[in-house]
N, C-alpha and C positions, 0 to 999 in steps of 0.2 A: 281118449280113454277107452280101454278094452274091457271086456267082461272080467278078465282076471285082475284088473285094477280095482274092482269094486269089492270092498270088504263084505263078507257075508253078514246077513242079519243074524245075531245070536239067537234071539227067540222072540216070539210073540206070546205074551203072558195073558191068559184069560183068568181074571181074578176079581173077586168082590171083597178082597182084603188088600186094597191098594197101598195102604201105608206100610204094611209089612213087606210087600214086594219092592216098593220104592226104596225103603231103608236098606235092603240088601244091596241094591245097585249103588246107592250113594256111598255105602261103606267101602266099596271097592275102589273109590277115588280118593286122592289126597284131601285131607281136611282143609276146608276153606276154599276149595276149587270147584265147587258145584254151584251152578247158577240156574235161575228159572226165568223163562220167558212166557208171558201170557198176554191176553187182551182184556179189555175192560169188562166184558160180559162174563167170561169164565173166571176172572178175578173175583167177581161178586158172587157167582153161583157155584163155582167148582173149587176154587182155591181153599175155602174153609175146610174141605174134606181132608186136606193134607197140611194145612197151616201149622198145627202143633209140631209135626215132624220138621218142617222147614225152620220153625223157631228154635227147636232143640238143636238142629244142626247148624244154625247160623247162616242159612242160605238166603242170599239176597235175590231180589227179582226185579224185573223191568216189565212195564205194562205198555202195550201198544194200543192205539185206537183200533176199533174193528172196522170192517167194511172192505170191499174189493179195491177201493181207491187207495187203501193204505198197504196193499201188497206191492210195495214199491222200493226203489233204491233208497229213498229217504228213511224208510222204516228199517231197512238192513243197516244203514249207517248208524241209526240210533242203537241197534243191538251191538254192533261192533264197538261203539263208543262206551257203552255200558260195560262190556266185557273188559275192554282195555283199562278203563278207569278203576275197575275193581280187581285188577291183578290176575285176570285169567291167563293161563298159559296152555301149552300144547297137551298137558295132562289133565286139563279141565273137562268138566261135563256140563252140557246145557240141557236142561229139562224143558221140553216144549209142551205146555199145557193149554190146549184149546182145540179149535176146529181145524178143518183142512187147510184153510188159509194160513193159520198160525203155524201148523206143522210144516207146511211147504216153505214158508219164509224162515222159520227157525232152523230147519234143516239146511237151507242154503246159507244162512248166516254162520252156522257152526262149521259147515264144510269149507268155507272160505276164510274164516278167521285163523290167522297164523298157519295158513295152508291146511287147516282142518283140525277141529277138536271133536271129541265124542259127543253124541247127543242121543237122547231118548225121547220118544213121543208118548204122551198121555192124551189120546184123543178124547174129546169131551162131547163130540157130536157123532151121530150115526154115520154121516158121510165120511168123517175122518177115520172112524173105527174100521169101516169096511173098504176104504179106498185110499184116501190121501196119506194116511200115516204109515202105510205099509207099501213096500215095493221099491223104495229107494229113489223115487223122483222128488226133487226139491226145486223150488223156483219162485220167481216173482214176475209180475206183469211189467211190460215195458212198451212205450209208444202206443198205448191203447190195445195191445195184444196180450192175451192171457198166457201166462207162463212162458214168456218169450226168452227169459234168461234163467238158467238153472243148471244143475249138475245131477248126475246119478250118484247117490251115496246113501247107503243104508244106515238107519239108526242102530245103535247097539241093541236096544230093546224097544218093544212097543207094549205098553200095558193097557189092556182093554177091560174096562169095568162098566157094565151096563147100568150101574147106579147113576152114572152121569147123564144117562138118557132121560132121567126124570126131570131134568132142567130144560128139556127141549119143548118148544111148541110144536103143533101138528105140522106146520109147513117145513120146519127144519128136520123133523122126523121123516117126512115124505121125501125130502131132498136126498137124504142118505139111502132111503129105500129104493130110489131110482137106480143107484149103482148096483144094488143087490139084484134088481130085476135084470140089469144088463148081464151080471154074472150068470144068472140062470139061463138067459137066452143064448149065451155063447158056449156054455159048457154042460148044463145039467137041467133037463126038463123037470126032474123031480124037485130040485131046488126052486125052480120057477113056480111049480105048482104050490109048494109050501108058502111062497110069498104071496101069490095071488089069492090064496085061501086064508091068509093071516088076518085075524080079527084086530084091526087097529083101534077099535074102541076099548078093548080090554087091556091090550099091551102087556101081556104076560112076559116080563123081562127075563125071568129064569129060563123059560122055553126059548125066548128070542136070542139069548146068548148062544145057544146051540146053533141057531140059524145063522147068526153072525159068524160063528166059527166056520160053518160050511162056506159062507161067502168069502171069507178071508182065505180059506184053503184053496178055493177056485182061483183067486187072484195069484196066490203063491205058486200054484201049479204052473201058470204061464210065466211068472217072473223068474222062477228057478231055471226054467228051460231056455230063457232068453233075456238075461238081465238088462241089456242095453237096447232092447226093442229093434233088433235087426230082422226078426222073423215072427215067430208065433205069438210073442207078447203083443204084437199089433192087434190081436184079438180084443184086448182090453180097451182099444180105441173105438169099439162099436158105439155108435150114437154120438161120438164126440166131435167128428168133423162138422156135422151140421149143428151139434149142440154148442160148440164153442162159438160158432157164428151167431146163434141166437143170443148167447150170453154177452158177447162183445157188442152186438147190435143194441141190446137192451141197455147196456152200460152207456153207449154213445148217446142214446136217446134220453138219458137221465132217468130211466125207469128200470133199474137193475133187477134181475131175477136170480134166485138161488141157483147154484151150480147144478144140483140134481134136477131141478125143473128144466133147465136148459138141456141137460142130457136126455131127459125123458121125451122132450119134444124132438130132439135130434134123433132119438130112437124111432119115432114115428116116421120121419123122413127117410131114415136109412132102412127101415123095414120095407117101405115102399120101393126103394131102390133095390133091395134084396129080391123083391118080387119080379122086378124088371130084369135083373142081371143073373140071379142064381136060382130062380124058380121057387122062392118062398111062397107058401100057400096063401091064397087070397083070403080065405075064411079066417085063418089064424091071424093074418094081418088085421083084419077087421075086428076080431075078438079082442086082441091085445090093445089095439088102438082105442076101442070102446072103453076098456077097463081104465086105460090111462086118462082119457078125457074125463071120466067119471070121478077119478081120484084127484087129478091134478088141475082140472080146468084147462085153460088154453091161453097161451100168449098170443094175442091177436096181432096179425100182420095184414097189410094190404098188398095189392098187386104190385104197387110201386116199391114195396120193401123187398121184393124178391131179388132184384138186381144187387142192392147193397149186401144182402145176405150171401149171395153167390160170391161177390168180391171178397168178403171176409173169409170165405172158405179157401180162396186162392192163397191166403197167407198161412194156411195150416202147416205146422212143422213137418207133417208126414208126407207132404207133397214132394214129388221128384220130377225134374225136367218139365216144370210148369204144368204138370198134370195133377188133377185133384184125386187123391188116393183114399179109398174107403175100405174099411173092414165091413163085410156084410155077412149074412148067415143064410144058409140054404133051408134050414129048419131049426127049431130050438135044439141047441146042443151041438150044432155043426157050423163052424165058422169058416169063412172064406176070406182070406186076407188079400191085400194088394189088388183091389178092384178099382180100376180107373173108370170114372163116370164122366160123360160129356156134359157140357153146359145145358143142352136141351133136357137131358135126363134129370139133372139136378133141379132145373127150374120146374120140371114136371112134378118132382117130389115135393117141392115147396108149395106148388099149387094144390097138391093133394092135401097137405097139412092145412093150408089156409082155408080150404073149403070144407073142412070137417064140421 
């Protein structure tokens, strides 16, 4: 698939009148051909916000169990079976209501059913609003590896409503906040400062919607210039090579951690590598690392865990010619892609993280 094969994303809609926006989209599809996919938690907490519209339009929905273990081929099969049983065709629309796991899986299910039907994302978590639901990446986990199977395909629309964030606990809010920190580090020191200064105790969601828009704009800046991640879009992988290793390792140990927590711990390791490879300032490293540990705590690892974490990094999709490829930064706002790091360097970064 080339960049020209990917349909453009029509629009990202920032609104606190979600029913009105959703109804406009549904009305542009044939009657009886719109369906909804969600998970158990958003079914309980978020679906009631749009349920009257769904009832009025006769829209059927399917519910998947939550959790990273269910981001699987079995779940995709369940979605395909639901669509097929209910008469979905190539002119149908699938609404994905949920967090990043759900929008990833729903986008992949829609993209592969009858060679592709339209879908929209209504992200209900901060992580999904600023990252997973935008940018055109879809996918599922396979053989214990995160997002091993997937396609690039944009949703028709993404509707972002901060009212959904009222349903989040602090850990899930922080999980999404981690991706926003990443956006500030790779593109905008001003955005980074706003995030580091944000009062999480008050959570002013009206003001925060503007910060979310800034974060989404940063991601879109990279995506539009490189839809299929051949060049500058690799900047968005900052923190993720080490982060995905933390995430997969925790899953294998039966002690899963939220994606954003894995990314923020990965950011610590990759900021250290940035200091070694691209001259990232040591004091800035220590300041940001201190803020992270204060807000996120730490996923504890031992010295014997460093080798398994390294091996997980060797499976990263960004690697080429058996070399582990990182995105690093020289200072906040300046990204350096395609940085190959040796095993000793990577082990040193894990040792730095472990001993914080």
